[in-house]
All heavy atoms as an XYZ file, in Angstrom:
841
protein
N      10.365    -22.967      0.248
C       9.758    -21.656      0.393
C       9.906    -20.899     -0.932
O      11.003    -20.804     -1.470
C      10.461    -20.909      1.532
C       9.862    -19.564      1.824
S      10.380    -18.923      3.417
C      11.641    -17.796      2.924
N       8.806    -20.379     -1.466
C       8.888    -19.658     -2.744
C       9.657    -18.345     -2.578
O       9.673    -17.766     -1.490
C       7.420    -19.398     -3.105
C       6.656    -19.563     -1.845
C       7.452    -20.451     -0.957
N      10.299    -17.889     -3.657
C      11.050    -16.634     -3.559
C      10.127    -15.448     -3.313
O       8.982    -15.437     -3.744
C      11.753    -16.518     -4.917
C      11.017    -17.431     -5.825
C      10.352    -18.470     -4.983
N      10.656    -14.445     -2.619
C       9.858    -13.242     -2.377
C       9.887    -12.346     -3.608
O      10.649    -12.574     -4.551
C      10.333    -12.502     -1.129
C      11.776    -11.997     -1.242
O      12.303    -11.898     -2.362
O      12.367    -11.692     -0.201
N       9.039    -11.336     -3.591
C       8.900    -10.475     -4.768
C      10.193     -9.752     -5.132
O      10.481     -9.552     -6.313
C       7.766     -9.469     -4.557
C       6.416    -10.126     -4.688
O       6.307    -11.281     -5.101
N       5.368     -9.414     -4.337
N      10.969     -9.365     -4.141
C      12.222     -8.676     -4.445
C      13.200     -9.613     -5.156
O      13.880     -9.210     -6.098
C      12.848     -8.112     -3.168
C      14.015     -7.204     -3.467
C      14.463     -6.403     -2.262
O      13.665     -6.198     -1.331
O      15.627     -5.983     -2.279
N      13.244    -10.870     -4.743
C      14.108    -11.861     -5.397
C      13.649    -12.115     -6.823
O      14.471    -12.195     -7.742
C      14.119    -13.178     -4.591
O      14.601    -12.900     -3.273
C      14.987    -14.223     -5.253
N      12.347    -12.230     -7.005
C      11.803    -12.430     -8.358
C      12.157    -11.245     -9.248
O      12.618    -11.422    -10.382
C      10.277    -12.641     -8.300
C       9.960    -13.973     -7.615
C       9.666    -12.602     -9.708
C       8.497    -14.156     -7.267
N      11.964    -10.024     -8.731
C      12.287     -8.827     -9.511
C      13.772     -8.803     -9.869
O      14.138     -8.485    -11.006
C      11.887     -7.571     -8.741
N      14.629     -9.159     -8.927
C      16.067     -9.180     -9.194
C      16.401    -10.164    -10.318
O      17.184     -9.849    -11.220
C      16.841     -9.546     -7.938
C      18.344     -9.576     -8.146
C      19.114     -9.936     -6.889
O      18.528    -10.022     -5.801
O      20.339    -10.142     -7.013
N      15.807    -11.347    -10.292
C      16.048    -12.338    -11.344
C      15.594    -11.811    -12.702
O      16.258    -12.031    -13.716
C      15.342    -13.644    -11.018
C      15.947    -14.389     -9.852
C      15.136    -15.615     -9.462
O      13.915    -15.634     -9.578
N      15.821    -16.635     -8.995
N      14.460    -11.119    -12.727
C      13.966    -10.538    -13.980
C      14.939     -9.485    -14.493
O      15.298     -9.472    -15.672
C      12.550     -9.949    -13.797
C      12.144     -9.119    -15.007
C      11.542    -11.064    -13.545
N      15.408     -8.603    -13.603
C      16.326     -7.542    -14.031
C      17.646     -8.120    -14.539
O      18.191     -7.637    -15.538
C      16.572     -6.550    -12.889
C      15.329     -5.832    -12.443
C      15.118     -5.577    -11.098
C      14.353     -5.432    -13.345
C      13.968     -4.916    -10.671
C      13.202     -4.787    -12.930
C      13.012     -4.523    -11.590
N      18.145     -9.166    -13.895
C      19.369     -9.818    -14.371
C      19.129    -10.419    -15.757
O      19.946    -10.263    -16.662
C      19.847    -10.896    -13.364
C      20.923    -11.788    -13.981
C      20.354    -10.245    -12.089
N      17.998    -11.074    -15.922
C      17.677    -11.681    -17.221
C      17.545    -10.624    -18.314
O      18.028    -10.820    -19.435
C      16.399    -12.501    -17.117
N      16.921     -9.509    -17.992
C      16.697     -8.462    -18.990
C      17.937     -7.625    -19.271
O      17.951     -6.849    -20.229
C      15.556     -7.548    -18.540
C      14.174     -8.199    -18.457
C      13.157     -7.192    -17.937
C      13.751     -8.759    -19.789
N      18.974     -7.773    -18.460
C      20.191     -6.976    -18.645
C      20.942     -7.338    -19.924
O      21.704     -6.531    -20.442
C      21.115     -7.141    -17.434
N      20.708     -8.520    -20.449
C      21.425     -8.973    -21.636
C      20.595     -8.748    -22.901
O      19.453     -9.200    -22.971
C      21.744    -10.464    -21.485
C      22.603    -10.955    -22.623
O      22.030    -11.300    -23.691
O      23.829    -10.990    -22.468
N      21.162     -8.074    -23.892
C      20.399     -7.794    -25.120
C      19.984     -9.058    -25.879
O      18.932     -9.067    -26.516
C      21.331     -6.926    -25.967
C      22.666     -6.998    -25.327
C      22.501     -7.472    -23.921
N      20.776    -10.112    -25.811
C      20.395    -11.360    -26.496
C      19.153    -11.958    -25.854
O      18.253    -12.447    -26.558
C      21.540    -12.374    -26.451
O      22.642    -11.903    -27.192
N      19.089    -11.922    -24.531
C      17.896    -12.455    -23.856
C      16.682    -11.598    -24.152
O      15.575    -12.118    -24.333
C      18.158    -12.587    -22.355
C      19.138    -13.715    -22.043
C      19.205    -14.034    -20.577
N      19.884    -13.037    -19.784
C      21.191    -13.023    -19.534
N      21.969    -13.965    -20.016
N      21.715    -12.081    -18.789
N      16.871    -10.285    -24.223
C      15.739     -9.415    -24.598
C      15.265     -9.740    -26.010
O      14.064     -9.763    -26.282
C      16.126     -7.934    -24.470
C      16.334     -7.501    -23.020
C      16.422     -5.988    -22.872
N      17.431     -5.363    -23.693
C      18.695     -5.133    -23.317
N      19.103     -5.506    -22.119
N      19.547     -4.531    -24.122
N      16.191    -10.035    -26.913
C      15.825    -10.402    -28.289
C      15.045    -11.708    -28.308
O      14.053    -11.840    -29.031
C      17.075    -10.548    -29.157
O      17.722     -9.307    -29.303
N      15.479    -12.665    -27.516
C      14.765    -13.947    -27.443
C      13.346    -13.715    -26.949
O      12.383    -14.245    -27.523
C      15.521    -14.943    -26.537
C      16.819    -15.381    -27.219
C      14.645    -16.143    -26.189
C      17.787    -16.132    -26.311
N      13.193    -12.922    -25.899
C      11.854    -12.638    -25.373
C      10.994    -11.919    -26.411
O       9.801    -12.215    -26.545
C      11.948    -11.818    -24.085
C      12.546    -12.548    -22.882
C      12.747    -11.578    -21.726
C      11.685    -13.722    -22.461
N      11.603    -11.002    -27.157
C      10.848    -10.270    -28.181
C      10.359    -11.221    -29.277
O       9.215    -11.107    -29.738
C      11.714     -9.165    -28.784
N      11.206    -12.157    -29.683
C      10.800    -13.119    -30.719
C       9.667    -13.999    -30.190
O       8.690    -14.259    -30.898
C      12.003    -13.964    -31.188
C      11.558    -15.146    -32.033
C      12.978    -13.097    -31.966
N       9.778    -14.449    -28.945
C       8.712    -15.275    -28.373
C       7.416    -14.475    -28.229
O       6.331    -15.004    -28.439
C       9.141    -15.844    -27.016
C      10.261    -16.889    -27.058
C      10.709    -17.248    -25.647
C       9.824    -18.121    -27.826
N       7.533    -13.191    -27.894
C       6.343    -12.356    -27.750
C       5.647    -12.141    -29.088
O       4.416    -12.145    -29.168
C       6.715    -11.004    -27.127
N       6.432    -11.994    -30.147
C       5.821    -11.714    -31.449
C       5.411    -12.980    -32.198
O       4.455    -12.966    -32.967
C       6.765    -10.884    -32.319
O       7.916    -11.630    -32.648
N       6.149    -14.081    -31.967
C       5.894    -15.277    -32.763
C       5.323    -16.456    -32.014
O       5.042    -17.483    -32.620
N       5.196    -16.341    -30.709
C       4.667    -17.457    -29.933
C       5.742    -18.462    -29.571
O       6.933    -18.241    -29.819
N       5.337    -19.580    -28.969
C       6.297    -20.584    -28.508
C       7.230    -21.042    -29.628
O       6.834    -21.116    -30.790
C       5.405    -21.733    -28.036
C       4.103    -21.090    -27.691
C       3.949    -19.972    -28.676
N       8.483    -21.332    -29.239
C       9.484    -21.741    -30.222
C      10.531    -22.617    -29.550
O      10.734    -22.542    -28.335
C      10.148    -20.508    -30.833
N      11.198    -23.402    -30.358
C      12.318    -24.202    -29.877
C      13.596    -23.375    -29.977
O      13.623    -22.323    -30.634
C      12.496    -25.475    -30.715
O      12.862    -25.092    -32.051
C      11.229    -26.322    -30.731
N      14.668    -23.873    -29.358
C      15.958    -23.186    -29.463
C      16.396    -23.114    -30.923
O      16.948    -22.104    -31.368
C      16.998    -23.902    -28.608
N      16.129    -24.168    -31.677
C      16.482    -24.180    -33.105
C      15.689    -23.128    -33.870
O      16.248    -22.405    -34.702
C      16.247    -25.582    -33.705
O      17.027    -26.522    -32.965
C      16.622    -25.631    -35.170
N      14.379    -23.020    -33.573
C      13.555    -21.991    -34.218
C      14.123    -20.600    -33.929
O      14.208    -19.751    -34.822
C      12.109    -22.033    -33.694
C      11.375    -23.315    -34.025
O      11.746    -23.985    -35.019
O      10.430    -23.651    -33.276
N      14.507    -20.382    -32.681
C      15.045    -19.072    -32.288
C      16.374    -18.801    -32.974
O      16.631    -17.676    -33.411
C      15.187    -18.994    -30.770
C      13.866    -19.000    -29.997
C      14.098    -19.276    -28.516
C      13.113    -17.692    -30.191
N      17.219    -19.834    -33.097
C      18.511    -19.662    -33.774
C      18.324    -19.307    -35.242
O      19.133    -18.580    -35.816
C      19.350    -20.925    -33.632
N      17.245    -19.802    -35.848
C      16.957    -19.469    -37.241
C      16.523    -18.015    -37.393
O      16.678    -17.432    -38.467
C      15.851    -20.375    -37.795
C      16.310    -21.811    -37.998
O      17.542    -22.055    -38.025
O      15.435    -22.699    -38.115
N      15.983    -17.428    -36.337
C      15.439    -16.068    -36.412
C      16.354    -15.002    -35.816
O      16.095    -13.813    -35.984
C      14.084    -16.022    -35.712
C      13.059    -16.919    -36.416
C      11.738    -16.936    -35.735
N      11.089    -15.636    -35.810
C       9.961    -15.344    -35.181
N       9.362    -16.265    -34.455
N       9.435    -14.150    -35.280
N      17.402    -15.437    -35.107
C      18.285    -14.479    -34.434
C      19.739    -14.727    -34.826
O      20.114    -15.855    -35.145
C      18.145    -14.623    -32.913
C      16.790    -14.237    -32.323
C      16.670    -14.730    -30.884
C      16.601    -12.728    -32.382
N      20.573    -13.695    -34.736
C      22.000    -13.873    -35.055
C      22.786    -14.419    -33.857
O      23.801    -13.863    -33.441
C      22.437    -12.459    -35.428
C      21.577    -11.586    -34.569
C      20.237    -12.300    -34.506
N      22.268    -15.495    -33.279
C      22.865    -16.112    -32.091
C      22.922    -17.614    -32.359
O      21.988    -18.172    -32.938
C      21.998    -15.844    -30.839
C      21.675    -14.356    -30.681
C      22.683    -16.356    -29.579
C      20.603    -14.069    -29.636
N      23.988    -18.264    -31.921
C      24.085    -19.712    -32.132
C      23.049    -20.437    -31.284
O      22.592    -19.937    -30.261
C      25.479    -20.244    -31.762
O      25.681    -20.090    -30.356
C      26.575    -19.532    -32.542
N      22.725    -21.638    -31.710
C      21.763    -22.442    -30.969
C      22.268    -22.736    -29.560
O      21.515    -22.750    -28.604
C      21.479    -23.747    -31.721
C      20.289    -24.491    -31.127
C      20.389    -25.985    -31.373
N      19.432    -26.717    -30.572
C      19.509    -26.907    -29.255
N      20.484    -26.384    -28.566
N      18.598    -27.603    -28.611
N      23.580    -22.981    -29.438
C      24.159    -23.262    -28.124
C      24.028    -22.058    -27.193
O      23.713    -22.208    -26.015
C      25.635    -23.671    -28.262
C      25.844    -25.006    -28.936
C      25.728    -24.939    -30.472
O      25.676    -23.856    -31.064
N      25.667    -26.090    -31.108
N      24.283    -20.873    -27.717
C      24.139    -19.660    -26.902
C      22.673    -19.442    -26.529
O      22.366    -19.075    -25.383
C      24.680    -18.445    -27.658
N      21.784    -19.702    -27.468
C      20.359    -19.559    -27.179
C      19.946    -20.523    -26.072
O      19.203    -20.149    -25.162
C      19.514    -19.748    -28.455
C      19.651    -18.501    -29.331
C      18.050    -20.020    -28.116
C      18.980    -18.564    -30.654
N      20.450    -21.748    -26.119
C      20.116    -22.729    -25.079
C      20.557    -22.226    -23.706
O      19.818    -22.367    -22.714
C      20.760    -24.069    -25.401
N      21.735    -21.620    -23.621
C      22.212    -21.077    -22.339
C      21.327    -19.919    -21.887
O      20.985    -19.813    -20.700
C      23.664    -20.628    -22.455
C      24.625    -21.790    -22.564
C      26.054    -21.322    -22.665
C      26.985    -22.514    -22.807
N      28.371    -22.116    -22.883
N      20.957    -19.045    -22.801
C      20.081    -17.924    -22.456
C      18.702    -18.428    -22.015
O      18.115    -17.910    -21.065
C      19.930    -16.962    -23.634
C      21.160    -16.155    -23.916
N      21.764    -15.346    -22.981
C      21.896    -16.030    -25.042
C      22.822    -14.755    -23.515
N      22.923    -15.150    -24.770
N      18.205    -19.444    -22.707
C      16.897    -20.003    -22.336
C      16.931    -20.618    -20.941
O      15.947    -20.535    -20.202
C      16.443    -21.035    -23.369
C      15.945    -20.458    -24.688
C      15.781    -21.576    -25.722
C      14.647    -19.698    -24.512
N      18.056    -21.210    -20.566
C      18.176    -21.769    -19.213
C      18.062    -20.660    -18.167
O      17.352    -20.816    -17.166
C      19.496    -22.518    -19.073
N      18.725    -19.533    -18.402
C      18.635    -18.422    -17.463
C      17.227    -17.839    -17.445
O      16.687    -17.529    -16.378
C      19.653    -17.341    -17.810
C      19.857    -16.318    -16.703
C      21.305    -15.916    -16.614
C      18.992    -15.103    -16.896
N      16.619    -17.704    -18.626
C      15.249    -17.180    -18.691
C      14.273    -18.124    -18.000
O      13.315    -17.675    -17.361
C      14.844    -16.956    -20.155
C      15.569    -15.813    -20.866
C      15.295    -15.871    -22.366
C      15.168    -14.466    -20.288
N      14.525    -19.422    -18.095
C      13.694    -20.404    -17.407
C      13.868    -20.264    -15.895
O      12.884    -20.253    -15.145
C      14.042    -21.832    -17.859
O      13.787    -21.942    -19.262
C      13.222    -22.874    -17.115
N      15.112    -20.135    -15.437
C      15.383    -19.968    -14.004
C      14.704    -18.715    -13.451
O      14.244    -18.702    -12.306
C      16.888    -19.897    -13.731
C      17.589    -21.231    -13.941
O      16.904    -22.275    -14.018
O      18.834    -21.225    -14.038
N      14.639    -17.665    -14.277
C      13.984    -16.424    -13.855
C      12.462    -16.527    -13.958
O      11.750    -15.626    -13.518
C      14.482    -15.248    -14.705
N      11.978    -17.613    -14.554
C      10.535    -17.809    -14.680
C       9.907    -17.069    -15.843
O       8.685    -17.053    -15.984
N      10.730    -16.472    -16.697
C      10.193    -15.679    -17.811
C       9.754    -16.526    -18.990
O       8.973    -16.077    -19.820
C      11.219    -14.640    -18.259
C      11.481    -13.547    -17.240
C      12.690    -12.715    -17.648
C      10.253    -12.667    -17.070
N      10.292    -17.737    -19.093
C       9.843    -18.685    -20.109
C       9.591    -20.023    -19.442
O      10.189    -20.336    -18.400
C      10.847    -18.854    -21.282
C      11.064    -17.549    -22.019
C      12.161    -19.430    -20.814
N       8.704    -20.786    -20.040
C       8.373    -22.110    -19.533
C       8.631    -23.122    -20.644
O       8.102    -22.975    -21.752
C       6.904    -22.183    -19.079
C       6.686    -21.236    -17.906
C       6.514    -23.610    -18.718
C       5.254    -21.171    -17.429
N       9.474    -24.134    -20.353
C       9.710    -25.181    -21.362
C       8.549    -26.165    -21.379
O       8.020    -26.534    -20.331
C      10.996    -25.854    -20.887
C      11.075    -25.565    -19.427
C      10.310    -24.299    -19.182
N       8.145    -26.551    -22.576
C       7.062    -27.519    -22.742
C       7.515    -28.589    -23.719
O       8.086    -28.275    -24.761
C       5.805    -26.828    -23.299
C       5.277    -25.729    -22.414
C       4.126    -24.967    -23.067
O       4.072    -24.888    -24.316
O       3.309    -24.433    -22.317
N       7.252    -29.833    -23.394
C       7.604    -30.922    -24.295
C       6.753    -30.827    -25.562
O       5.548    -30.683    -25.495
C       7.367    -32.272    -23.626
C       8.472    -32.686    -22.676
C       9.825    -32.771    -23.340
O      10.737    -32.086    -22.924
N       9.976    -33.586    -24.354
N       7.423    -30.889    -26.686
C       6.733    -30.881    -27.966
C       6.860    -32.234    -28.638
O       7.149    -33.242    -27.995
N       6.678    -32.231    -29.928
C       6.793    -33.464    -30.699
C       8.250    -33.903    -30.780
O       9.147    -33.066    -30.749
C       6.282    -33.246    -32.124
C       4.979    -32.528    -32.220
C       4.639    -32.196    -33.668
O       5.518    -32.241    -34.553
O       3.476    -31.887    -33.898
N       8.457    -35.190    -30.900
C       9.792    -35.765    -31.093
C      10.819    -35.213    -30.100
O      11.920    -34.834    -30.477
C      10.276    -35.539    -32.520
C       9.408    -36.223    -33.554
C       9.878    -35.930    -34.921
N       9.675    -34.489    -35.180
C       9.965    -33.887    -36.298
N      10.476    -34.564    -37.287
N       9.752    -32.607    -36.457
N      10.422    -35.127    -28.856
C      11.299    -34.695    -27.768
C      11.832    -33.282    -27.929
O      12.813    -32.902    -27.307
C      12.448    -35.680    -27.595
C      11.993    -37.038    -27.203
C      13.093    -38.018    -26.987
N      14.426    -37.455    -27.046
C      15.531    -38.155    -27.160
N      15.464    -39.449    -27.236
N      16.707    -37.572    -27.200
N      11.228    -32.498    -28.769
C      11.644    -31.104    -28.934
C      10.985    -30.262    -27.847
O       9.795    -30.380    -27.601
C      11.249    -30.579    -30.312
C      11.982    -31.298    -31.437
C      11.595    -30.751    -32.755
N      12.272    -29.466    -32.931
C      11.976    -28.604    -33.885
N      11.027    -28.862    -34.742
N      12.623    -27.467    -33.978
N      11.761    -29.423    -27.225
C      11.246    -28.549    -26.171
C      10.932    -27.193    -26.781
O      11.771    -26.577    -27.440
C      12.269    -28.402    -25.022
C      11.750    -27.452    -23.956
C      12.592    -29.761    -24.429
N       9.714    -26.756    -26.555
C       9.294    -25.429    -26.998
C       9.224    -24.530    -25.775
O       8.845    -24.965    -24.698
C       7.930    -25.492    -27.681
C       7.944    -26.324    -28.960
C       6.574    -26.450    -29.575
N       6.064    -25.208    -30.102
C       6.417    -24.668    -31.272
N       7.277    -25.288    -32.031
N       5.901    -23.539    -31.687
N       9.582    -23.280    -25.956
C       9.572    -22.314    -24.865
C       8.483    -21.286    -25.124
O       8.335    -20.797    -26.237
C      10.934    -21.623    -24.756
C      12.019    -22.583    -24.343
C      12.681    -23.362    -25.289
C      12.345    -22.736    -23.013
C      13.655    -24.269    -24.907
C      13.322    -23.643    -22.621
C      13.968    -24.398    -23.579
O      14.927    -25.308    -23.194
N       7.722    -20.994    -24.070
C       6.694    -19.965    -24.188
C       6.889    -18.948    -23.068
O       7.450    -19.251    -22.015
C       5.294    -20.565    -24.156
C       4.862    -21.125    -22.840
C       3.383    -21.577    -22.881
N       3.039    -22.248    -21.656
C       2.659    -21.627    -20.551
N       2.546    -20.323    -20.521
N       2.361    -22.315    -19.463
N       6.427    -17.754    -23.327
C       6.549    -16.685    -22.332
C       5.683    -16.965    -21.119
O       4.605    -17.560    -21.226
C       6.115    -15.347    -22.939
C       7.029    -14.751    -23.997
C       6.429    -13.449    -24.519
C       8.416    -14.518    -23.469
N       6.159    -16.484    -19.989
C       5.401    -16.554    -18.736
C       5.490    -15.158    -18.123
O       6.573    -14.702    -17.757
C       6.008    -17.615    -17.821
C       5.269    -17.790    -16.557
N       5.857    -17.615    -15.338
C       3.979    -18.131    -16.306
C       4.976    -17.838    -14.389
N       3.825    -18.142    -14.951
N       4.369    -14.472    -18.029
C       4.397    -13.052    -17.673
C       4.420    -12.750    -16.177
O       4.730    -11.631    -15.791
C       3.192    -12.339    -18.305
O       1.994    -12.857    -17.757
N       4.116    -13.719    -15.333
C       3.999    -13.436    -13.895
C       5.255    -12.775    -13.304
O       5.134    -11.772    -12.591
C       3.623    -14.694    -13.131
N       6.468    -13.277    -13.570
C       7.643    -12.608    -13.002
C       7.808    -11.171    -13.512
O       8.234    -10.290    -12.765
C       8.820    -13.481    -13.440
C       8.213    -14.808    -13.724
C       6.836    -14.524    -14.249
N       7.463    -10.941    -14.771
C       7.559     -9.592    -15.324
C       6.596     -8.652    -14.602
O       6.922     -7.499    -14.315
C       7.258     -9.608    -16.823
C       7.546     -8.303    -17.508
S       9.286     -7.924    -17.652
C       9.722     -9.002    -18.993
N       5.417     -9.158    -14.284
C       4.441     -8.348    -13.553
C       4.947     -8.012    -12.154
O       4.754     -6.895    -11.672
C       3.100     -9.075    -13.493
C       2.433     -9.189    -14.847
C       1.249    -10.148    -14.858
O       0.999    -10.865    -13.895
N       0.537    -10.171    -15.974
N       5.615     -8.954    -11.508
C       6.206     -8.688    -10.191
C       7.257     -7.585    -10.306
O       7.302     -6.659     -9.486
C       6.816     -9.975     -9.588
C       7.635     -9.670     -8.336
C       5.723    -10.980     -9.268
N       8.106     -7.661    -11.337
C       9.135     -6.633    -11.542
C       8.495     -5.272    -11.824
O       8.973     -4.252    -11.329
C      10.063     -7.043    -12.687
N       7.423     -5.256    -12.605
C       6.722     -3.995    -12.880
C       6.151     -3.402    -11.597
O       6.237     -2.189    -11.386
C       5.606     -4.217    -13.902
C       6.114     -4.468    -15.292
C       4.982     -4.835    -16.257
O       4.023     -5.510    -15.884
N       5.111     -4.405    -17.494
N       5.590     -4.244    -10.755
C       5.049     -3.763     -9.475
C       6.167     -3.225     -8.589
O       5.996     -2.209     -7.912
C       4.292     -4.886     -8.762
C       3.008     -5.276     -9.457
C       2.421     -6.580     -8.926
O       3.029     -7.269     -8.118
N       1.236     -6.924     -9.403
N       7.311     -3.886     -8.602
C       8.468     -3.422     -7.831
C       8.894     -2.038     -8.309
O       9.120     -1.137     -7.504
C       9.618     -4.430     -7.965
C      10.866     -4.033     -7.229
C      11.022     -4.338     -5.895
C      11.879     -3.359     -7.884
C      12.178     -3.974     -5.212
C      13.030     -2.984     -7.218
C      13.182     -3.294     -5.878
N       8.986     -1.864     -9.627
C       9.373     -0.559    -10.184
C       8.326      0.513     -9.894
O       8.675      1.662     -9.598
C       9.604     -0.674    -11.691
C      10.852     -1.433    -12.111
C      10.876     -1.611    -13.624
C      12.102     -0.732    -11.626
N       7.055      0.150     -9.981
C       5.986      1.116     -9.696
C       6.060      1.584     -8.240
O       5.912      2.778     -7.958
C       4.621      0.504    -10.002
N       6.302      0.647     -7.327
C       6.419      1.017     -5.911
C       7.639      1.897     -5.693
O       7.576      2.890     -4.948
C       6.503     -0.241     -5.046
N       8.724      1.584     -6.353
C       9.936      2.392     -6.240
C       9.691      3.799     -6.775
O      10.099      4.790     -6.162
C      11.074      1.708     -7.003
C      12.470      2.254     -6.848
C      12.915      2.199     -5.391
C      13.433      1.459     -7.716
N       9.000      3.892     -7.899
C       8.690      5.200     -8.476
C       7.812      6.015     -7.532
O       8.029      7.219     -7.356
C       8.011      5.029     -9.835
N       6.823      5.356     -6.928
C       5.962      6.064     -5.970
C       6.781      6.598     -4.801
O       6.569      7.709     -4.340
C       4.860      5.149     -5.458
C       3.696      4.962     -6.396
C       2.521      4.267     -5.704
N       2.885      2.981     -5.111
C       2.892      1.820     -5.754
N       2.545      1.766     -7.029
N       3.230      0.702     -5.147
N       7.730      5.797     -4.332
C       8.571      6.220     -3.215
C       9.454      7.402     -3.599
O       9.828      8.195     -2.752
C       9.451      5.064     -2.730
C       8.659      3.964     -2.040
O       7.477      4.210     -1.677
O       9.212      2.862     -1.871
N       9.806      7.517     -4.872
C      10.654      8.607     -5.328
C       9.861      9.876     -5.628
O      10.409     10.965     -5.591
C      11.396      8.205     -6.592
C      12.579      7.325     -6.375
C      12.974      6.737     -5.211
C      13.526      6.928     -7.354
N      14.093      5.987     -5.412
C      14.463      6.082     -6.719
C      13.660      7.190     -8.701
C      15.535      5.511     -7.398
C      14.721      6.614     -9.376
C      15.646      5.787     -8.733
N       8.591      9.738     -5.975
C       7.809     10.899     -6.405
C       7.801     12.013     -5.359
O       8.014     13.177     -5.685
C       6.371     10.494     -6.748
C       6.278      9.744     -8.069
O       7.255      9.784     -8.847
O       5.231      9.127     -8.324
N       7.558     11.678     -4.098
C       7.501     12.693     -3.043
C       8.815     13.416     -2.864
O       8.873     14.656     -2.940
N       9.925     12.709     -2.617
C      11.211     13.391     -2.455
C      11.646     14.176     -3.690
O      12.205     15.265     -3.563
C      12.189     12.246     -2.158
C      11.337     11.170     -1.578
C      10.022     11.288     -2.271
N      11.384     13.650     -4.879
C      11.759     14.377     -6.093
C      10.944     15.650     -6.247
O      11.463     16.698     -6.644
C      11.617     13.487     -7.329
C      12.667     12.395     -7.474
C      12.365     11.522     -8.685
C      14.067     12.971     -7.573
N       9.655     15.591     -5.934
C       8.816     16.793     -5.994
C       9.291     17.823     -4.976
O       9.350     19.023     -5.271
C       7.354     16.426     -5.761
N       9.644     17.360     -3.776
C      10.156     18.264     -2.748
C      11.463     18.912     -3.188
O      11.666     20.110     -2.979
C      10.336     17.514     -1.426
N      12.355     18.119     -3.789
C      13.604     18.660     -4.287
C      13.355     19.686     -5.388
O      13.956     20.768     -5.393
C      14.498     17.532     -4.828
C      15.826     17.964     -5.451
C      16.698     18.685     -4.424
C      16.553     16.752     -6.020
N      12.446     19.386     -6.292
C      12.111     20.328     -7.369
C      11.585     21.628     -6.778
O      12.011     22.720     -7.176
C      11.060     19.703     -8.296
C      10.633     20.617     -9.418
C       9.545     19.974    -10.262
C       9.131     20.959    -11.324
N       7.732     21.083    -11.505
N      10.648     21.520     -5.829
C      10.095     22.722     -5.196
C      11.196     23.519     -4.506
O      11.232     24.748     -4.597
C       9.013     22.340     -4.181
C       7.761     21.776     -4.840
O       7.602     21.947     -6.084
O       6.951     21.152     -4.111
N      12.084     22.827     -3.827
C      13.180     23.499     -3.130
C      14.091     24.239     -4.117
O      14.456     25.394     -3.893
C      13.995     22.490     -2.318
C      15.231     23.067     -1.707
N      15.186     23.866     -0.582
C      16.535     22.984     -2.069
C      16.412     24.256     -0.278
N      17.248     23.717     -1.168
N      14.449     23.535     -5.199
C      15.338     24.138     -6.191
C      14.683     25.303     -6.904
O      15.345     26.314     -7.196
C      15.814     23.084     -7.196
C      16.737     22.005     -6.632
C      17.007     20.939     -7.681
C      18.033     22.597     -6.111
N      13.410     25.194     -7.205
C      12.707     26.288     -7.875
C      12.520     27.473     -6.933
O      12.525     28.614     -7.361
C      11.352     25.803     -8.401
C      11.493     24.893     -9.610
C      10.172     24.316    -10.083
O       9.167     24.427     -9.364
O      10.165     23.709    -11.169
N      12.393     27.206     -5.635
C      12.243     28.267     -4.658
C      13.553     28.983     -4.367
O      13.579     30.127     -3.927
N      14.688     28.313     -4.657
C      16.011     28.884     -4.381
C      16.472     29.824     -5.468
O      17.430     30.554     -5.293
C      17.048     27.765     -4.225
O      16.723     26.933     -3.161
N      15.837     29.778     -6.633
C      16.345     30.580     -7.750
C      15.832     31.975     -7.751
O      15.123     32.529     -7.081
C      16.042     29.972     -9.091
O      14.910     29.166     -9.130
């Protein structure tokens, strides 16, 4: 059974909580698919640490490993989980808009 949207969003938020993983995603977004070695050359992170971060990003569905030349694995961004997380946040924001507006009106009316 595929994960539900809330589970997908949670995995994305866990993945994005780490600044090193955000840096990896930023490099992939700006430079396109890359290997762990390519990423280690561009970031102040060891190749071993990058490999661990890439495993978590892969589990969250944010990157997809692809076989390259000479058994080198290249990682590319996959936006679908990020879109699910954005939709989750948008729905949460919509749910907050009404109560927050009511609270604002109440507080402004009390002064």
